[in-house]
N, C-alpha and C positions, 0 to 999 in steps of 0.2 A: 504494499500499500504506500503510494507516494503522494503526498499532499502538500499544498501551499497554505499556510496559516496567515490570514491577513487581518490587520487591526492596527490602530494607532498605539503609540507607547502608552501603557497603562490599561490597555484593554485586556490584558491577561495571557497574551500569546506565550510568554515565557512559562508561565504556571502550568498552562495546557500542554506545552510541549514537553516539559519535564515529566508530567503525568503519563503521556503517551510513550515516552522513552521507557519509563519504569514499567508500565503495564503491558505494552505492546512490543517492546524491543525495538522500536523505531529509533532513528538517530536525527536530532536537530542538526540542520546544516545553515549555520549562520555565516554569511559572507565574510563579515569582520573576523570571526573567530578562525575561519578557514585561511584567510589571507596571513594572519599572524602565525598560524601553525605551519604553513607552508614556508614562509620566511624562516621561521625557526629551524625547520627541518633541512633547509638547504636544498630542496629539489629544484631541478632547472626552471621550472615555472615560478617557484617561490624566490629563486635568486632575481629573476626578471621582474618580479613584483617588487622585491627589495630595492632594486636600482631606481624604479619609477617613484617608489614612495620616498626614498631618501633625497630625490631631486625635488620633492614637494609637489609632484603632479599627481593627477587621478589615475588610478589604475584602469586600464582599458577593458572593454567588454572581452576582448579576446583573452587577456590574461585571467580575468575572473572565471570565464568559461572554462579554461584550461585547468584551474584549481578546482572547480566543481567536478569536472571529469575526473581528475585524479582521486577525489574524495569519493566519487560514486564507485570507483573501482575496488575500494576497500571492502574487505568481507563483512564488516559490521553493518553495512548499509543494506544487506540482503533482505532483512525483514521490513524495510521500507524507510523513507526518509521525510522530514518535515522541512520545507524550504522556508528560511526566515530571512526576509530583507532581499530577496532574489526570487523572480524577476522584478525589475523596476520600470521597464520599458517594454513596448510591444516586440522590439527587436530581440531582447533578452528572452522574452517568453518563447519566441520562435527557436532560438538557440537551445533552450532548455528542452524543447520537444525533440530536437535532433539528438541532444546528449543522451536523452533517456532512451530514444529509439535505438541508437547505436548499441545500447546495452540490453536490448530486449525488453525495456520497461516503458511505462507510460505513467502520465500524471493522472491520478484517480479523481481528485476533486480539489477544488479551492474553497476554503472554509474562511468566511469573513465574520469576524467578531463585531458585531453592530454594536455602537455605543452612543450614548447621550453625552454631548460635549460637556455640559455644565456638570452633570453627575460624575463625569471622568475628571474634571478638575478637582472635585472634592476628593475622589478616590486617590489621585496622584499626590495631592498636597499633604494627605494624611499618611503616606507610606514612610516605614523605616525599617531597617534591617539589623539583624544581630552582626556586629563587628567581628565576630569570631567565625561563625559558620555560615552567615549569609541568609538565614531564615528570614522570611518576610512577615512584617507585621503592619498594623494600621491603627491610627488613633481611635477611629469610630468602629471599624469592621472586624479587626482581629488583634485584640491586645494579648500580651503573654498571660498564660494562666495564672502565674505568680508575678506580681508587678516587679518590674526591673530584672526579670530572670528569663533568659531564653528557654522556650519549652524543649528544644532540640538539644543544646550543648551546655546548658545551665550558665552561659556567659552572662555578664552583667553590663557590657558596653554596647550601645546601640548607635546606629548613625543614619543620617538622611542624605539623600543625593541634593547637592546645592540647586541643581536645575528642576527640582520637583516644586514648581511654583505655577501659579495660574497663567502668567504671561507665556512661559516656556511651553506649557501644555497647549496653549492655542496655537502657538506657532508650530508645534509638532503635528497638531491636528491639520493645519493648512498644508504642511509638507506632506503629510500621509495622503490627503486627498489629491494632491498634485501628482504624487507617485503612483497612486492606485488606478486614477483615471485612465491612463493609456492601457493597462493591462486587464481590467475587469471586462471590457467589451470583448477582448480576445478570447477570454475563457467563457463568456457568457454565451458567445456563438457556438461554443462547443457543448454547451449544456451542462457543464460540470461545476458551476458556482453554487454554493450552498451558504445560508446565512443562519447564524445563531445569535441568541440574545447575549450580548457581551456584558450587559449590566445585570444579569441574574447572578446568584451566588456561584462560587467556583464549582461546587459539585454539580450544580444544574447545568452549567455551561458544559461540564465534562460530560454529563449524561447526553446532551444534544449532540455533542461532537461524536461520541460513541455511536448514537443512533444512525448518524450519517455514514459513518465508516462501516457499520454492520448491515447497512441497507443492501 
């Protein structure tokens, strides 16, 4: 099962991707993470990417596609992948089709987490994480069971992202709309776009996604 998860920052893509990795053995493929891993491992395409990044330039579609191709050839992707942050243009969407077809695979569905912008601002502004293990919490929706103590590791230090504020969230929403506008019609024509209520609680969003994948 190969899918794309769409949704603006704060919609819960990361949470759902982690759940799918744990429960279904799928692998989340984030272009940013893959670029860093390729550069660190020193593969030919990684060295090419490093040269471009060191020069302060944007990595080309060709390089990104090469890195995705390398990653898809790794055995841990056989149970399926979750594309995160790619594709962002119609040209990249067409390239992804080719990359998958070359490996005897296909994109099964594109799942968009639909959110309300004002509610998303509240959701993002209240986020904080454990400084030790990264477990996520929220001022209103998910406090630690014991105040000041992480449920997972027992840590007592927490942190907030400096860009988790209303102005930044609205900027991200605008960027998201600009990025997804070119690719949604591409996949809608193929009839593989599905929508879930990204404002529902985490478990309910998970149930909606599972129902789509199991259909």
